[in-house]
N, C-alpha and C positions, 0 to 999 in steps of 0.2 A: 474489466481488465483482463487480457487473456492469460489465464493463470497456467496454461501448458506451455509458454512461450518463457523457456527459461534465460534468455540473453539479457544482459544487460541492456536498460533501454529506458527512455523518460516515458514516464506517465501522469497523469494530471490528475490532484484531489477533488473530487466532486462534491465532498460533505466531510464533516469532521466530528459526527456524532455517531458513535456507535455504542450500541446497548449490551453487545457482548461481554462477558466476563474475560475474555482471552485479549485484549488490547492494551497498549498503556500509553499514557502522555499523547492524548489526540488533541489536546490546547498547543502543540506545536506546529500541528498543519495549518495549513492557508487554502482555504477553497480557490479553486482556479490557479494555484501555483504548480510546476512542475517538479517534479521528484525523479531521481532515477533510483529505479528497483535494481537490488542485487544480488536477491535470493528471494526465493518463493519456498512456502511450507505448507503443502496440499496436504489437508485432513480429511478425515469422513465426511464430516458436513459444514468445515468453515476452511478457509487459506488466510493463511498469515503471510505479510511480504517484509522483508529488511530494506532500508533505503539509504543510500550514500550518505545521506544528509543528517542523519540521526543513526550513526552506528550503534548496535547491541539493542536496538528498539525494533519492534515488530507490530505494524498496523494491520488489519483488517482489509482484505482485498476489495471489499464492497464500496470502499471509501474512494476509490481510484477507476480512473478510464485510461486506455490509450492515449498518448498524446497523437494528434494530427500530425505535427513536425516530426 
């Protein structure tokens, strides 16, 4: 996904397993489902995103791609 696009938009989950220690509640995600990204936090070597569907939770951006629609 484009981590430099800070607009709220739909993204698609492409994986739900992340081995980094920076995520949370990955069991909430469904592969193939679209979610709405609301905030992006770019760090030096990883990026976390917030989703409208799960307020106050962050997910690693590598689990998502841009939606085609």
